[in-house]
C-alpha positions in Angstrom: -37.4 30.8 -42.9 -37.3 32.2 -46.6 -40.3 34.8 -47.8 -41.5 34.8 -51.4 -40.3 36.8 -53.9 -43.4 37.7 -55.3 -44.8 41.3 -56.4 -45.6 42.5 -52.8 -45.9 45.1 -52.0 -52.1 44.9 -51.1 -73.5 47.5 -53.8 -75.7 46.7 -51.4 -78.2 49.3 -49.8 -77.2 50.3 -46.3 -79.4 50.3 -43.2 -80.8 53.1 -41.5 -79.3 51.8 -38.1 -76.3 52.1 -40.1 -76.6 55.0 -41.1 -77.0 56.8 -38.4 -73.4 58.4 -37.0 -72.6 58.7 -33.5 -73.0 62.4 -32.1 -69.7 62.4 -31.9 -68.7 62.0 -35.5 -71.1 63.5 -37.0 -69.5 66.8 -34.9 -66.3 65.9 -35.2 -65.7 64.1 -38.4 -67.5 66.7 -40.7 -65.2 69.4 -39.8 -62.3 67.1 -40.7 -64.0 65.0 -43.6 -67.6 66.6 -45.0 -69.6 63.7 -44.2 -72.6 63.0 -46.5 -74.4 59.9 -46.2 -74.5 58.3 -49.6 -71.3 60.4 -51.5 -68.9 58.1 -50.9 -69.6 55.9 -54.3 -70.9 58.7 -56.1 -68.2 58.9 -58.1 -67.8 55.8 -59.0 -69.5 55.6 -62.3 -66.8 58.4 -63.9 -64.2 55.8 -63.0 -62.4 54.5 -66.4 -61.4 50.8 -66.7 -57.9 50.0 -65.8 -56.3 49.8 -69.2 -54.5 47.0 -70.6 -51.4 48.4 -72.3 -50.3 48.1 -75.4 -47.6 45.5 -75.8 -44.8 47.8 -77.2 -45.1 49.9 -74.6 -44.6 47.5 -71.6 -41.7 46.4 -73.9 -40.5 49.5 -74.1 -40.5 50.3 -69.7 -39.2 46.6 -69.2 -36.5 47.2 -71.3 -35.6 50.3 -69.6 -35.8 48.6 -66.5 -33.4 45.7 -67.2 -30.8 47.6 -68.7 -29.3 49.5 -65.2 -29.2 45.8 -63.7 -27.4 43.5 -66.4 -24.1 43.5 -68.8 -24.1 43.9 -72.9 -24.3 40.6 -73.5 -27.3 39.8 -70.9 -28.9 42.4 -72.3 -29.1 41.7 -75.9 -30.4 38.2 -75.0 -33.2 40.3 -73.2 -33.6 42.4 -76.5 -34.1 38.9 -78.1 -36.7 37.9 -76.3 -38.9 41.1 -76.2 -38.2 41.0 -80.0 -40.0 37.5 -80.1 -42.5 39.1 -78.2 -43.3 41.8 -80.4 -43.1 39.8 -83.6 -46.3 39.9 -85.6 -48.5 36.7 -85.4 -46.0 35.4 -82.1 -47.4 33.9 -79.1 -47.0 37.3 -77.4 -49.7 38.8 -79.9 -51.9 35.8 -78.9 -51.6 36.3 -75.5 -52.4 39.9 -76.0 -55.9 39.0 -77.6 -56.5 36.6 -74.9 -56.0 39.2 -72.4 -58.3 41.7 -74.0 -60.7 39.0 -74.2 -60.3 38.7 -70.3 -60.9 42.2 -70.1 -63.8 42.1 -71.6 -65.5 39.8 -69.3 -64.7 41.0 -66.6 -67.3 43.8 -64.4 -65.0 45.9 -63.2 -60.9 45.2 -63.8 -59.1 42.8 -65.8 -56.2 43.3 -63.0 -58.7 42.7 -59.9 -59.4 39.0 -59.3 -55.5 38.1 -60.9 -53.7 40.3 -58.4 -56.0 39.3 -55.4 -55.2 35.3 -56.2 -52.0 35.4 -57.4 -50.1 37.8 -55.0 -51.8 37.4 -52.1 -54.5 34.0 -51.6 -52.0 31.3 -53.5 -49.1 31.9 -51.5 -48.9 29.4 -48.7 -45.8 31.2 -46.8 -46.9 32.6 -43.2 -48.5 36.2 -43.8 -47.5 37.4 -40.5 -43.9 38.7 -41.8 -44.6 38.1 -45.8 -47.8 39.5 -46.6 -49.1 41.7 -43.5 -48.0 45.6 -42.6 -47.6 47.1 -39.4 -48.1 50.6 -38.5 -46.7 51.9 -35.1 -49.2 55.3 -34.4 -47.8 58.8 -32.8 -48.1 59.2 -28.7 -51.0 60.9 -27.1 -49.5 63.7 -25.5 -52.1 63.7 -23.0 -51.7 60.2 -22.0 -48.3 60.1 -22.1 -48.1 62.9 -19.3 -49.8 60.1 -16.7 -47.6 59.2 -14.1 -47.9 55.9 -14.9 -45.8 56.6 -17.9 -43.8 59.3 -16.7 -40.0 59.5 -17.7 -40.2 56.7 -20.0 -40.9 54.3 -17.5 -42.1 50.7 -18.7 -44.8 49.1 -16.4 -44.0 45.8 -15.4 -44.8 43.0 -17.0 -48.3 40.9 -17.0 -49.8 44.7 -15.9 -52.8 47.0 -17.3 -52.7 50.0 -16.7 -55.1 53.1 -17.2 -53.9 54.9 -20.0 -53.9 52.1 -21.9 -57.5 51.6 -21.4 -57.9 55.4 -22.2 -56.2 55.2 -25.2 -57.6 51.8 -27.0 -61.1 52.3 -25.9 -60.3 56.2 -27.8 -58.8 54.2 -30.5 -61.6 51.8 -30.9 -64.1 54.7 -30.8 -62.9 56.4 -33.6 -62.5 53.1 -36.0 -66.0 52.6 -35.3 -66.7 56.1 -36.3 -64.7 55.4 -39.6 -67.0 52.4 -39.7 -70.0 53.8 -39.3 -69.3 56.7 -41.7 -68.0 53.7 -44.1 -71.6 51.5 -43.9 -73.7 55.0 -44.9 -71.4 55.9 -47.5 -70.5 58.9 -46.0 -66.9 59.3 -46.9 -66.0 62.4 -49.3 -64.4 60.6 -52.5 -60.9 61.1 -52.7 -59.7 63.5 -55.7 -57.0 64.4 -57.1 -55.7 68.2 -56.8 -57.9 68.8 -59.8 -61.0 67.2 -59.1 -60.9 64.2 -60.8 -62.1 61.3 -58.3 -60.3 57.9 -56.8 -61.8 54.8 -56.7 -63.5 54.4 -53.1 -63.9 50.7 -53.3 -61.3 49.4 -50.7 -62.8 51.3 -48.2 -65.9 48.9 -48.1 -63.2 46.4 -47.4 -61.1 47.3 -44.2 -63.7 46.5 -41.0 -65.4 43.4 -40.6 -62.8 41.5 -43.2 -60.6 38.6 -42.7 -58.5 35.9 -44.6 -59.6 32.5 -44.4 -56.8 29.8 -44.8 -58.1 27.3 -47.3 -56.1 24.1 -48.5 -54.4 25.5 -51.8 -55.9 29.2 -51.9 -57.1 31.2 -48.8 -60.4 33.4 -49.3 -61.1 36.7 -48.5 -64.4 37.4 -46.5 -65.6 40.6 -47.5 -69.3 41.5 -46.7 -70.7 44.3 -47.8 -72.8 45.8 -46.0 -71.3 44.5 -42.6 -73.6 43.9 -40.2 -71.3 42.7 -37.7 -72.0 44.5 -33.9 -68.9 43.4 -32.1 -65.4 43.6 -32.3 -62.6 40.9 -30.7 -60.6 42.1 -27.9 -56.7 40.1 -27.5 -56.4 39.5 -23.9 -53.3 37.3 -22.6 -54.1 35.1 -26.4 -57.5 35.1 -24.9 -60.3 36.4 -27.4 -63.1 38.0 -25.7 -66.3 39.3 -27.7 -67.5 43.2 -27.4 -70.9 44.5 -28.5 -69.9 47.7 -29.5 -72.9 48.7 -32.2 -76.4 48.9 -30.4 -80.0 48.0 -31.8 -79.9 51.6 -33.3 -76.8 51.4 -35.4 -75.3 54.2 -32.1 -71.5 53.1 -31.1 -70.1 52.9 -27.4 -69.2 55.5 -26.0 -65.6 56.2 -25.1 -66.7 55.8 -21.2 -68.4 52.2 -22.1 -65.8 51.3 -24.6 -63.4 52.0 -21.3 -65.1 49.8 -19.0 -65.8 46.9 -20.9 -62.4 46.6 -21.7 -61.4 46.3 -17.8 -64.1 44.1 -17.7 -63.3 41.8 -20.5 -59.1 41.4 -18.5 -61.3 41.0 -15.2 -62.8 38.3 -17.3 -60.2 36.6 -18.9 -58.2 36.5 -15.4 -60.9 34.6 -13.6 -60.9 31.8 -16.0 -58.0 29.3 -16.8 -56.9 30.0 -19.9 -56.7 28.1 -23.3 -53.5 27.8 -25.6 -52.9 30.7 -27.6 -54.6 29.4 -30.8 -53.7 33.0 -32.5 -50.0 31.4 -32.9 -51.8 29.5 -36.2 -52.4 32.6 -38.0 -49.0 33.1 -38.8 -48.4 29.3 -39.9 -47.8 28.0 -43.2 -51.3 28.8 -44.9 -51.7 25.2 -45.8 -50.9 23.9 -42.5 -53.4 26.3 -40.6 -56.1 25.5 -43.2 -56.0 21.7 -42.1 -55.8 22.6 -38.0 -59.1 24.7 -38.8 -61.0 22.1 -40.4 -60.1 19.8 -37.5 -61.0 22.9 -35.3 -64.5 23.4 -36.8 -65.7 19.9 -36.1 -66.3 21.2 -32.8 -69.5 23.4 -32.6 -67.9 25.6 -30.1 -64.9 26.1 -32.0 -67.1 27.0 -35.3 -69.0 29.6 -33.0 -65.3 31.0 -31.8 -64.2 31.1 -35.4 -67.3 32.7 -36.3 -67.2 35.3 -34.1 -63.4 36.1 -35.1 -64.5 36.0 -38.9 -67.2 38.3 -38.4 -65.7 40.9 -35.9 -65.2 44.5 -37.1 -61.4 44.5 -35.9 -59.3 42.8 -33.4 -58.2 44.9 -30.4 -55.1 43.6 -28.9 -54.7 44.5 -25.3 -51.2 43.7 -24.3 -50.0 43.5 -20.8 -46.7 44.3 -21.7 -44.6 46.8 -24.1 -41.1 45.6 -25.4 -37.5 46.6 -24.6 -37.1 50.0 -23.2 -40.5 51.5 -24.4 -39.2 53.5 -27.4 -40.8 53.5 -30.7 -37.3 51.2 -31.8 -38.4 48.2 -29.3 -41.8 48.5 -29.4 -42.2 48.8 -33.6 -41.7 44.9 -33.0 -44.4 44.3 -31.2 -46.7 45.9 -33.6 -45.0 44.1 -36.4 -44.8 40.3 -35.3 -44.8 40.5 -31.2 -43.7 36.8 -32.0 -47.4 36.0 -32.6 -48.2 36.4 -28.5 -52.2 37.6 -28.4 -52.7 38.5 -32.4 -55.1 37.2 -34.8 -53.0 38.2 -38.2 -56.0 36.9 -39.9 -58.2 39.8 -39.7 -58.0 42.8 -42.0 -57.6 45.4 -38.9 -55.9 44.6 -35.8 -55.1 47.4 -32.9 -52.5 46.8 -30.8 -52.3 49.1 -27.4 -49.2 48.2 -25.3 -49.5 49.0 -21.1 -47.6 52.3 -22.5 -49.9 53.7 -24.3 -47.8 53.0 -27.3 -50.6 52.2 -30.0 -50.8 51.0 -33.9 -52.3 48.4 -36.4 -51.2 45.0 -38.0 -53.3 44.8 -41.0 -53.7 41.8 -43.5 -52.6 43.4 -46.8 -54.9 40.9 -49.7 -57.7 43.4 -49.3 -56.6 47.1 -49.5 -53.7 49.1 -50.1 -51.6 51.2 -47.5 -53.2 54.5 -48.5 -56.3 53.9 -47.6 -56.3 52.3 -44.4 -53.3 55.3 -44.1 -56.4 57.8 -44.4 -59.0 56.0 -41.9 -55.9 56.2 -39.5 -54.5 59.7 -40.0 -57.9 61.0 -39.3 -58.9 58.9 -35.8 -55.4 60.3 -34.9 -55.6 63.6 -35.9 -59.3 63.6 -34.0 -58.0 61.3 -31.1 -58.2 64.5 -28.8 -61.9 65.4 -29.2 -63.1 62.0 -29.3 -61.4 61.2 -25.9 -62.6 64.9 -24.8 -66.5 63.4 -26.1 -66.3 60.2 -23.6 -69.7 60.6 -22.9 -70.8 60.5 -26.6 -72.3 57.1 -28.3 -74.7 54.2 -26.6 -74.1 52.9 -22.6 -76.1 49.7 -22.3 -74.4 47.1 -24.2 -74.0 43.1 -23.1 -70.9 42.3 -20.7 -67.9 41.1 -22.8 -68.3 37.2 -23.5 -65.1 34.9 -23.8 -64.8 32.9 -26.1 -63.9 29.1 -26.1 -62.0 26.6 -28.0 -62.7 22.4 -27.7 -59.2 21.0 -28.5 -58.7 18.3 -30.7 -56.5 15.5 -30.4 -53.3 16.2 -31.3 -53.8 20.0 -31.4 -51.3 20.7 -28.2 -48.6 19.3 -30.8 -49.4 21.7 -33.5 -49.6 24.5 -31.2 -46.3 23.4 -30.2 -44.6 23.8 -34.0 -46.2 26.4 -34.9 -44.8 28.0 -31.4 -41.3 26.9 -33.0 -41.8 28.2 -36.3 -42.9 31.3 -35.7 -39.8 31.8 -33.1 -37.9 30.5 -35.9 -38.5 32.9 -38.5 -38.8 36.1 -36.1 -34.9 35.4 -35.2 -34.7 35.3 -38.8 -35.8 39.0 -39.6 -34.7 42.2 -38.2 -36.1 45.8 -38.2 -35.2 49.2 -37.7 -36.2 52.6 -37.7 -34.9 56.1 -39.1 -36.1 59.7 -37.8 -34.1 61.7 -39.7 -34.5 65.6 -38.5 -32.4 68.8 -38.7 -29.5 68.1 -40.6 -31.5 66.3 -44.4 -34.3 68.6 -45.1 -37.8 67.5 -46.0 -40.5 67.7 -48.1 -40.7 71.5 -47.8 -37.1 72.1 -48.3 -36.6 69.4 -51.1 -39.4 71.6 -53.2 -37.9 74.5 -52.7 -34.1 73.9 -53.3 -33.7 70.3 -55.0 -36.4 71.7 -56.7 -37.9 67.7 -57.7 -40.5 65.3 -56.2 -39.8 64.5 -52.0 -40.5 61.0 -53.6 -38.0 61.0 -56.0 -35.4 62.5 -53.6 -36.6 59.8 -51.3 -36.2 57.2 -54.1 -32.9 58.2 -55.2 -31.4 58.0 -51.3 -32.4 54.9 -51.1 -30.6 54.2 -54.7 -27.2 55.5 -53.4 -27.9 53.7 -50.2 -28.2 50.5 -51.9 -25.0 51.0 -54.0 -22.9 52.2 -50.9 -24.7 49.4 -49.1 -24.2 46.1 -51.9 -22.0 48.0 -54.5 -24.8 47.2 -56.6 -27.8 48.1 -58.8 -31.1 46.8 -57.2 -34.1 45.8 -58.9 -36.3 47.9 -56.9 -40.6 48.1 -56.4 -41.9 51.0 -55.5 -45.8 51.1 -54.7 -47.6 53.3 -56.9 -51.5 53.8 -56.4 -53.6 52.8 -60.0 -57.2 54.1 -57.6 -57.6 56.2 -60.5 -59.3 53.7 -62.1 -62.4 51.6 -61.2 -61.0 49.0 -58.5 -57.7 49.5 -59.3 -55.2 48.4 -56.4 -51.3 49.8 -57.7 -48.6 49.3 -59.9 -45.1 48.5 -59.9 -42.8 51.6 -60.3 -39.4 50.1 -61.1 -37.5 53.0 -59.8 -33.7 51.8 -60.9 -33.0 53.7 -64.1 -30.0 54.3 -66.3 -30.4 58.2 -64.7 -30.4 56.8 -61.4 -27.3 54.5 -61.8 -25.3 57.4 -63.1 -26.6 59.3 -60.2 -25.4 56.7 -57.7 -22.0 55.8 -59.5 -21.0 58.9 -59.8 -21.8 60.5 -56.3 -18.8 59.3 -54.7 -16.4 60.0 -57.1 -14.1 63.3 -56.0 -13.2 63.7 -59.9 -17.0 64.9 -60.8 -17.3 68.7 -59.6 -21.2 69.4 -57.6 -23.0 71.0 -59.9 -22.5 68.0 -62.1 -23.7 65.5 -59.3 -27.0 67.9 -59.4 -27.2 67.6 -62.7 -27.3 63.7 -62.4 -29.8 63.8 -59.6 -32.1 66.0 -61.6 -31.9 64.1 -64.6 -33.0 61.0 -62.2 -35.5 62.5 -60.5 -37.2 63.8 -63.7 -36.6 59.7 -65.1 -38.1 58.5 -61.9 -41.5 61.2 -62.1 -42.3 60.0 -64.9 -42.1 56.5 -64.9 -43.8 57.0 -61.8 -47.1 58.9 -63.6 -46.8 56.1 -66.4 -47.3 54.0 -63.7 -50.3 55.6 -61.7 -51.9 55.5 -65.3 -51.8 51.8 -65.5 -48.9 52.1 -67.8 -46.1 50.1 -65.9 -44.9 46.6 -67.0 -45.6 44.4 -63.9 -49.0 44.3 -64.4 -49.0 43.8 -67.7 -46.6 40.7 -67.7 -48.5 39.2 -65.0 -51.7 39.6 -67.0 -49.4 37.9 -70.4 -48.3 35.1 -68.2 -51.7 34.1 -66.9 -52.8 33.9 -70.7 -50.4 30.9 -71.2 -52.5 28.0 -72.1 -50.6 24.3 -70.9 -47.4 23.3 -73.3 -47.2 27.0 -74.0 -43.9 29.4 -73.2 -42.3 32.3 -73.8 -38.9 33.4 -74.3 -39.2 36.6 -72.4 -40.3 34.2 -69.3 -37.6 32.4 -69.5 -34.8 34.7 -69.8 -32.8 34.9 -66.9 -33.4 39.2 -66.7 -36.9 38.7 -66.2 -36.3 36.5 -62.7 -33.7 39.2 -62.3 -35.7 42.2 -62.7 -38.3 41.2 -60.8 -36.7 39.6 -57.5 -36.6 43.3 -55.8 -34.2 43.8 -54.1 -35.0 46.7 -52.8 -38.9 46.7 -51.9 -40.4 50.1 -51.3 -43.5 51.9 -50.1 -44.4 55.8 -49.7 -46.4 56.6 -46.5 -46.3 60.3 -46.9 -47.1 62.3 -44.8 -45.8 60.4 -41.6 -47.4 62.9 -38.9 -49.2 60.5 -36.6 -46.8 57.3 -38.2 -44.2 54.3 -38.6 -45.0 51.9 -41.5 -43.9 48.8 -42.1 -43.2 45.4 -43.7 -41.4 42.4 -44.1 -38.6 42.1 -47.0 -39.9 40.0 -49.8 -36.6 38.7 -50.8 -34.0 36.4 -48.9 -31.1 38.7 -49.6 -32.8 42.4 -50.2 -34.7 45.3 -47.9 -37.9 46.4 -47.4 -38.0 50.0 -47.1 -40.9 51.7 -45.8 -41.0 55.6 -45.6 -42.4 59.2 -45.0 -41.2 62.5 -46.1 -42.6 65.0 -43.1 -42.3 68.5 -44.6 -39.0 68.6 -42.1 -37.8 65.4 -41.9 -37.7 61.8 -42.8 -39.2 58.5 -41.3 -37.6 55.2 -42.5 -38.4 51.4 -41.4 -36.0 49.2 -42.5 -36.4 45.1 -42.8 -33.8 42.6 -43.9 -33.7 39.1 -43.4 -30.7 37.4 -41.6 -28.1 35.4 -43.5 -27.5 37.0 -46.2 -24.8 40.3 -47.2 -27.9 42.8 -45.9 -27.9 44.2 -42.7 -30.9 46.7 -41.8 -29.3 48.7 -39.3 -25.8 49.1 -41.3 -28.6 50.3 -44.2 -29.9 52.5 -41.6 -26.8 54.0 -41.0 -25.8 54.5 -44.5 -29.4 56.1 -45.5 -28.7 58.6 -43.0 -25.1 59.2 -44.1 -27.1 59.6 -47.5 -29.3 61.8 -46.8 -27.0 64.4 -45.3 -24.8 64.2 -48.4 -27.6 64.8 -50.8 -28.8 67.7 -48.5 -25.3 68.9 -48.5 -24.7 69.0 -52.0 -27.5 70.8 -53.2 -26.8 73.2 -50.4 -23.7 74.0 -51.8 -24.8 74.3 -55.3 -28.0 76.5 -54.4 
């Protein structure tokens, strides 16, 4: 299975009932978040529109990113293509004029719908490994001391545990607190250190959101305000509907949620199982769209799909913990679990194993990592307090409702094929984790001794690692947030530069002194920091080039897009994303090219966390990359210490 080579990396009045926060959420959340109903979107009017960059500036950024990837002859050809783009009266000038007209016709952003459709919804590849992201949470210490999972033991497959029910209920309550705060528009506005606001629009698209498969192009259901009051619990592949918000807008207490989860398991175990239909959400999107259309002929299936689509989020209670229960083993369970007991179309899918290891699998289309990440950090920081207030909330809820399926003729064969395709896809990918501590520093050390941005430092460690692993300079994607603009999402930072190439090519040369190598590191870091700043201002090259390309009319072609350097520089063999700080989680995603790496990372004050993924069948190896990365971090750390 080959992943797509795409540019990855993803109001109505609120009812009085939705504006009431649970008692616990009000007390704890106010300490952490200063909740105040109505404030979340109160500064949206201050946000500028995402700019349409000047073509000459985009050309400059683009050429700088291509230079380290190609030889002189290829670069000269690219320069000629760029000159054609910039020529007065050229097609490039016409495309820019069309894009500016498009911008003027859009209510919020010229890029918003372009990006949603072209980066996500039109792609037909399965989303499980190619679009969705995963996030594995830190363990809850008070639960890990429970005798059921003492000393790292793993419960037998097919069993559920007390600690699992407790943690699932606690995290569910935390997610519901966040949902109700969002519905009340009570979250404080995210802002820069200087107080400038960030766009809060993406918070509306976390709960009650689902990707719907349709032929040729999917759609995203993003109701606002969200009226659903239930979640879906997945148990042994069976969906169960749990009402979790009462008629007064009050969420269920942790104690009630735990009782309901146990009742849901008993309900599933008392009935003959249906096939695990969630495997279809891991299929080719056109295949899944066709299967869903067939399912919808049945009223029972339509009702089940409606409940799945409208659910606030899914909770996957797994009756297993993979491998030895280590983070290395269980991150595969959060990542894919071979599509067992999953529904990959939900924007948020909480996973809890029977050792109480937990995490989220998320559909990337409606939001980018920093937004759900902020919610996860809040919930995990308050997890102990939420559990301690287990009686806070409502207690009067209907019994769990098992959802039913009515399988049309031929659906069993479709499910068998889907299962085979999922197994083949999972067998074709590998991923691994690195938690680098003690001998490699962290954000505090980097700022004090290396005297550069921790993000730039991490990016250059990745560049050095790729050089050592592949003996080449990779076209590199790093996500930069553009939430300083109205409805901003991301821009691509093309990390590779002539400065980064000079650094990695020199690092292992004995002829150079430590001072010379450190100077190259700092020059490369300064170049990266400047590129990141411009990208965050919407002044990268990738989104603008996408916009220009979409302005082409039938029969038109631009030399720039035909030039081999265009495909080379946008085939991101190193795709990266920074989720710092990583206090409470690991994150990850599938590599976006067949011969590349996907790297999510977090720079903590005293350590680094990385996940690395790759597709088998090429000269890439995630585990080899992990070991080389650890060596690179160690070597750069020692270099700085020798000079400092």
